C-alpha positions as CSV (number, residue, x, y, z in Angstrom):
1,X,0.0,0.0,0.0
2,X,1.2,3.5,-0.9
3,X,0.2,6.2,1.5
4,X,0.3,9.8,0.1
5,X,1.0,12.5,2.7
6,X,-1.2,15.5,2.1
7,X,-0.2,19.1,2.8
8,X,-2.1,21.0,5.4
9,X,-3.4,23.5,2.9
10,X,-5.2,20.9,0.8
11,X,-8.7,21.5,-0.3
12,X,-11.3,20.2,2.2
13,X,-11.9,16.5,1.7
14,X,-15.5,16.8,3.0
15,X,-17.9,19.2,1.3
16,X,-21.5,19.7,2.3
17,X,-23.5,20.0,-0.9
18,X,-27.1,20.1,0.4
19,X,-28.9,20.2,3.7
20,X,-32.7,20.0,4.1
21,X,-35.2,19.6,7.0
22,X,-38.2,17.5,5.9
23,X,-41.1,15.3,7.2
24,X,-40.0,12.1,5.5
25,X,-37.6,10.3,3.2
26,X,-38.8,8.4,0.1
27,X,-36.5,6.7,-2.3
28,X,-33.5,8.3,-0.6
29,X,-34.9,11.8,-1.2
30,X,-36.4,14.4,1.2
31,X,-40.2,14.9,1.1
32,X,-42.2,17.8,2.5
33,X,-39.2,20.1,2.8
34,X,-39.7,23.3,4.8
35,X,-38.3,25.8,7.3
36,X,-41.6,26.0,9.2
37,X,-43.4,23.1,10.9
38,X,-46.4,22.8,13.2
39,X,-46.0,21.7,16.8
40,X,-48.1,18.6,15.8
41,X,-45.1,17.1,14.1
42,X,-43.7,14.2,16.1
43,X,-40.4,13.9,14.3
44,X,-38.3,15.5,11.5
45,X,-35.4,14.4,9.3
46,X,-32.2,16.3,8.5
47,X,-31.2,15.2,5.0
48,X,-27.7,15.9,3.7
49,X,-25.6,15.4,0.5
50,X,-21.9,15.3,1.3
51,X,-19.0,14.9,-1.0
52,X,-16.2,12.9,0.5
53,X,-13.0,12.8,-1.5
54,X,-11.1,10.8,1.1
55,X,-11.4,7.6,3.1
56,X,-14.3,6.7,5.3
57,X,-15.1,9.7,7.6
58,X,-17.3,10.2,10.7
59,X,-20.0,12.9,10.4
60,X,-22.2,14.3,13.1
61,X,-25.6,15.9,12.9
62,X,-25.9,18.1,16.0
63,X,-29.6,19.1,16.7
64,X,-30.1,22.3,18.7
65,X,-33.2,23.8,20.3
66,X,-32.9,27.4,21.4
67,X,-29.1,27.1,21.2
68,X,-29.0,24.0,23.5
69,X,-27.8,20.7,22.1
70,X,-30.7,18.2,22.1
71,X,-28.9,15.3,20.4
72,X,-25.8,14.4,18.4
73,X,-26.0,11.6,15.9
74,X,-22.7,10.2,14.6
75,X,-22.3,8.0,11.5
76,X,-19.7,7.2,8.9
77,X,-19.7,8.1,5.2
78,X,-17.6,6.4,2.6
79,X,-15.8,8.0,-0.3
80,X,-18.5,9.4,-2.7
81,X,-19.2,12.4,-4.9
82,X,-22.7,12.6,-3.4
83,X,-23.3,10.6,-0.2
84,X,-26.9,11.0,0.8
85,X,-27.8,10.5,4.4
86,X,-30.2,11.6,7.0
87,X,-30.9,11.6,10.7
88,X,-34.3,11.5,12.6
89,X,-35.1,13.7,15.6
90,X,-38.3,13.3,17.7
91,X,-39.9,16.6,18.4
92,X,-41.9,17.3,21.6
93,X,-45.1,19.4,21.1
94,X,-43.8,22.0,23.7
95,X,-40.5,22.5,21.8
96,X,-41.8,25.6,19.9
97,X,-39.3,28.0,18.5
98,X,-36.0,28.1,16.7
99,X,-34.1,24.9,15.9
100,X,-30.8,24.4,14.2
101,X,-28.9,21.4,12.8
102,X,-25.1,21.6,12.4
103,X,-23.2,19.1,10.2
104,X,-19.8,18.5,11.7
105,X,-16.8,16.4,11.0
106,X,-15.2,14.2,13.7
107,X,-13.1,17.2,14.9
108,X,-16.2,19.3,15.4
109,X,-15.5,21.5,12.3
110,X,-18.8,22.8,11.1
111,X,-19.4,21.9,7.4
112,X,-22.7,23.7,7.4
113,X,-26.0,24.3,9.2
114,X,-29.6,25.1,8.7
115,X,-32.3,26.6,10.9
116,X,-36.0,25.7,11.1
117,X,-38.9,26.7,13.3
118,X,-41.6,24.9,15.1
119,X,-44.8,26.9,15.3
120,X,-47.7,26.6,17.7
121,X,-50.7,25.0,16.0
């Protein structure tokens, strides 16, 4: 095996191409995408497309409610031009307000984020 040492200034190996919050996933695609959801939702998905130019990498979806971490879901993505993945978060009816999901690498570097809002029904 030949290992190639990379320079520190190399282009990012992981690139977040897309991030969506949605109600469901069908055929590996997000369905009912929005930034605003009623408090009657019981769960939501964070759907991402990530380009990984290197070896298998760990990714984290960090879900925040009012700037407080609610959950962190870790998983691995393999080398791919477009690696589609998603995480699911249960939402309590009283968690009304601003939410955010950050996509991070294993070192905590933020690749991207999105905000969405739960509204009282």
